[in-house]
N, C-alpha and C positions, 0 to 999 in steps of 0.2 A: 732573274732571267727566266724566260719561258723554256719549257722542255723542247728538245729537238723534235721537229715534226716527223711523223711516221707515215702520214697520208696526204694526198693532195687536198688543198682547201682547208687545212687545219688552222684553227684560230690561235692567235697569240694570247695566252692567258698567264698572268703572273700575280703575285701576292698584292701588289699595289692596285691592280685592276679590281681584284676581288674585294679588297677593303673598300674601294669607292662604291662598288656595286652594292655591297651590304649596307653601307652608310646611307645610300640613296633609297634603298627599298625597305630596309629593316633598321630604322634609327635606334631601336631598342638594343640592337647588337653592335652598333657603331662603337669603335674603339677596342673591341675584343681583338686579341692578337690573331693574325692570319698566318698559317704555315702550310706550305705545300705538302701533300701526302705523296710520297714516292710510290709509284705504281707502274706496272707494265700494261695497264689497260689502254686500249686503243681508241675508245669512243668518248671517254669523259675524263676531265681533270677534277681532282678533289683537293680541298684545302681545309685543314682544321680551323675552326672558328671558336676561339676560347678552348675550354676543356671539354665541353659537352656537345658541341655541334660540329657538323661538317658540311661544307658547301660543295655541291656537285654540279659541274657545268659541262655541257656538250663541247667536245673538242672539234667536232666536224658537224656540218649542217644536218646530215642525215640522222644524227643521234638526237636531234631536238625532239623527235616524235616520242622518244622514250620518257620524256619528262611528264607529259600528261598521263601516259600509261602507268607509270610508277605511282604518280599522285593518286590516281583513281583506284588502282587495284591492290597496291601493297597493304593499305589499311584493312581491306576485306580479306586478304589471304593470310596475313600475319597471325590472327588468332587460331588458325587451324594447323600451324606448323610447329614441329617439335624443336626447332632451333631458332635462335634469335635472327631477325631480319631487320633491315633498315625501316624506320618509320618516318615519313616526311612531316616536317613541322612548319615549312614555309615554301612558298612558290613565288617566283618572279617572272614577269613576262619579258619579251625582247625590249631593248631600249636603244637609244642612239649610241650608247657606249658599248653595248654588247648585243649583237643582233639575234640572240637565241634565248629561249626561256631556260631557267635554271631552278635548282631546288636547294633547300636546306634540310638536313636530316639530323636526328639524334646520333651522336657518335657512339659506335660500338667498340668497346675495348677488345683488343686481341691483335695478333700478328697474322699476316696472310701466310698461308701454308706453303708458299714457295720460299719466301725469305726465311721463315722459321718452320722447318718441316715438323709435322706431327710426330710424336714419339709413340702414341697409342693408336696405331693404324686399325687395330681390330675394333676399338670403340668407334673410330671415325667411320669405318665401313658400315657398321650397323646403324649409326646415327644418320649418316647421309642416305643410306638406303631407305630408312624410315621416313626421312624428309621427302624424298621423291614420291614414295607411296602416299604420304599424307597430302602432298600437293595435288596428285592426280585425283584424289578423292573429293576435292572441293568442286562444287558445281561450276562447270565451265561455260554455262549459258552466257552468251554475249561477250565472251572473252575474245581478244584480238588473236590473230594467228601469229605464232612465233616464227621468227625468221629461220629457225631450225626445226619447225614443226612438220615439214613435208619430207619428200624423198631427198636423200643426201645429194642426188644429182642436181636438185634445184639450187642447192647451196654452192656446190663446187663449179657449176656452170661450164663443165667441159674442160676445166683446167688440169684435172688430175693426170690424164695420160701424158701431157707435156711435162709435168713435174716429174713423173716417173722416168721419162726419157732423160731429163736433165740430171737427176740424181743418180741414175744408173750410169750415165756417161762419166760422172764425177767419181764413181766408185763408192758412193755413199749408201746405196741399197742394192739388193738383188732385184734388178728390174723385172726379170721373169717371174720371180715369186710375187712381187707387188702387183704385177699385171694379173696374175692368176687369182690373187686374193680379191682384187677389185672386180674381176669378172664374176667371182662367186657372189659378191655383194649385189651386183646388178641382177642376178637371178633370184634373189631372195623374195619371198612373198611380202607384199607391203601391208602396212597397217590398214585394217579394214573396220576398226572399231570407231566409236564416236571420238571426236577430239577431246583431249584431256589437258589439264594445265601442265606446262613444263617450265622449268627455269630457263633452259636453253644455253647456259654458259657456266656450267659447274666446273670451272678450272681452278687450279690451286690458288691463283691470285684472288679469286672471288670467295674463298673460304677462309674463315678466321679461326684461330686456335688460341687457347689459354692453357698454360701449364701442360702443353703437349697434347691436349685433347681438343677435338673439333667443338667450336662453340657457336658459330654463326655463319650464315650464308648472306653474301652481299651482291650488289650489282644485278638488279632485276631488269636491266635494259632489254634483255632477250625474252622476258617472260611472255607467255602467250599460250595458245592451245595448239594441239596437233598430235603427232606420233611421239610417244614417250621415249623412243629409242635414244634420242640425243642426250637425255639425262642419265644414260648409263655410261657415258664417256669417262667419268671418274674411275671406272674399273681399270682403265688403261692410262689415264693421265696421272693418277694418284696412287692407286692401290697395287699390291703385289700379287703374285700367283697364290700366296697363302691367304691373303685377306680378300681377294676378289670374290671368292664364293660367299663370304659373309655379306658383302655388299649386295650381291645378286639375290641372296635369300631374303634379306631385309627389304629390298626394292620390290620383290614379288613380280618379276617380269617373266614372260614365257620365253621359250627357246628362240622363236623368230625375232622377238624384240631384242633379245640379247645379241643375236647375230647382226641385226641391223645396227645396234650400238657399236659393235666392233667395226662395222663398215664406216660409221661416222668417225671413230677414232683413227682409222687408217686415212680417210680422206682429209679430215681436219688436220691431222698431224703432218701429212705431206705438204698440203697446200699452204698451211700456215707457216711451217718452217721455211719453205721456199720464198714466201712473200716477205717475211719479217727477219730473215737471218742477218741482214745488215742493220736494219733500223730498230729492231726490238729483240736483242739477244735473249732476254729473259723469256719472252713468249716463244721464241724459236726453240729454246731449250726444252720447254714444256712440250712443244709440238714434236720435237725429236724423240723424247721419251715415249710419247703417246704412240707414234707410228712404229717405233721399235717394239713396244710391247704387243701391239696389235698384230704386227707381222710375225713375231715369234709365236704367238698363240695360234695364228693361222697355220704356220709351218708345222707346229706340233700336231694340229688336227688332221693334216694330210700325210704325215709320216707313218708308214706302215709299222 
């Protein structure tokens, strides 16, 4: 049975379809067992293919553009990165049975850090901070713009004030505090450096751990160039008040970039929780934690 749709236009994808697609495009892998990978991801569906491979298919038409991007750029980025990342080993075009392109990757062992929380957050903070710094250091010439590479208002598209009103009316947040925090974000100086590589989606479900330690970063659908602030969001999605400074030091970002990152955490947390609280409770829970941490840090910064 296919997963419950989370967005309009979502495609119906199940194990039998994937098995047929693999047999038609990659006969050398036909007959390998196909198993759905449980995930709170919204753009792609993943299926284990045997023990060593994973099939990744766009769930919605707009995610199809990520296939070519990942196929082109991941092999170039991977050698520069200090954590394991997916490496594509096969690509299929659209067909009569499935209207979008899709990919096959080597399987990376590990558990996503939402389902199995990391026990060594200090190690993760340093490792993920260094990952972001290493990614930014790769030559970004010719790289595509990340969908989170611009100003946060380009992403939230004016929805945030309405979300604040809704959550305030429901008693879920202090609407005055959230509004003041958002107004502070809007006054921040914006990125004026050259575009750099960003992952764009460093959420707990896109991080893998083994034996309690961070081991890999997956889902590069949002990879591209722009302002590195979006890649500081793990400070509030994943880390704590005591491990956040370790992440910031390893990531080597300035005060303005850090402040913009907290603005991303606030906006992403509120808008995402509001949108997915019924259809994707896992992602909504991550978003709720993110906006709670961002608002608490803002409140502490303005308390005399």
